[in-house]
N, C-alpha and C positions, 0 to 999 in steps of 0.2 A: 504494500500500500504506500502510495506517495505521501509525503508530509503535507500537513494542512497549510493551505495557502488561501488567504482571503484577498480577493482581487482589489478590494477598496481599502486595504490596510493603510496605504499612504494617505489617502483622503481622511481616514479615521484618525490617524496620528495628527494630521494637520488640524482637524476639527478640535482635537484635544488641546493642541497648542493654542488655538484661537480662544477656546474656553478659558484656559489658564491666563491668557493675555487680558481678556475682558474682565476676569475676576480681579486681576492685579490692578487694572484701571479703576475698578470700583473701590478697591481698598485705598487707592491713592486719593480718590475724591472723598471717601469717608474720613481719611486722615486730615484732609483739608478742612472738612467741616469741624472736626475736633479742634483743629488749630484755631479756627475762627471763634469757636466757643470759648477757648482759653483766652484769646485776645480780648474778647468782649468782657470776660470776667476780670481780666487784669486791668482794663480801663476803668471798670466800675470800682474796683478795689482802690485804684489811684484816687478817684473822686472821694470815696469814703475816707481814705487816709488823709487827704487834704482837708476835708471838712472836720474830722476829729482833731487834727493838728491845730486848725484855726480856732475852733471852739474851745480848745484847751487854754488859750490865752485869757488872762483876766480882763483885759480891755481890748475892744475891737475898734479899729479905725474904719471909717466909712469906705476908704479905698480898698481895704482888705476884703470887706464884704462884697464890694463891687467886683474885685478880682475873682473872688470865689464864685460869684454868679456867672461871670464870663467863662470861668473854667468849667462850671457845671453845664453851660450851654455848649461849650466845645465838646465836652464828654458826650452829651446827648447826640450831637452830630456824629461823633465817632461811632457811637453805638448804633445809630440809624444806618450808617454806612456799612458797618459789620453785619447788621441784620439783613440788609439788602444783598450783601455778598452771600450770606447764609441761605437766603431764599433761592438765589441763583444756583448755589451749590446743591440744594435740595432738588431742584429741577434736573440738574445734571445727574444726580444720584438716581432719580427715578428713570431717566432715559438709559443710564448705564445698566441699571438692574434689568431693564427690558432686553438690552443687548446680551447680558449674561444669560438670561432665560432662553433667548433664541439660540445662542451658541451651545448651551447645554442640551437643548432639544435636538439640535442638529448632530451633536456628538452622540447622544444617547440613541438616536435612530440608527446610526451606523454601528454603534456598539451592539445593539439588539440584533441587527442583521449579521454581525460577526458571530455572536453567540449562537444564533440559529444555524448558520453555516457550519460552525464548529460541532454543534450537536449532531447535525446530519452527517458530517464527516466521521465522527466517532461511531455513529450507528452503522455506517457503511463499513468502517474498519472492523467493527465487532462482527458484522455479518460475514465479512471476508475471512476473518479468523475462524469463525465457526465452520464455514464451508471448507477451509483448508484442513481443519482438525478432523472433520467428517471424512474428507477424502483420504487423509493419512490413515485414519482408522480403518476405512474400507480397504485400502491398499495393504495394510498390515494383516488384516483378516484374510484377504485373498491370498497373500503370500503364505500364511500359516496353513491354509487349507491345502495347498499344493505341496 
């Protein structure tokens, strides 16, 4: 019996590599989203730290309060900017997840075809072995009779 050969093996391997690549891209975008969340938290922490530090003084100058208000508005703008980037990132994540699903389906289709072909090959190999064993048994029996 010849060895198992799946004619679409190169395509199956390529689909597997494509799936790995799409999953890697998704992980990168998820990492970007985490980085944005950390940045947003860091900016908010800076504002909180500045407010605590200013309010710890016994006396406040009007200029300090004005500076704090300006800083607070600046931080709000930064947070809005980060949130807009997070929304864009979420859209990219959704699109990339769709690409991962499509790549996985394409790979799994070829993998199922390969598994089916392998099962058929094994069944044929088993039948061939059984036939050969039966022929050998008959040949031995005929030899022993003569």
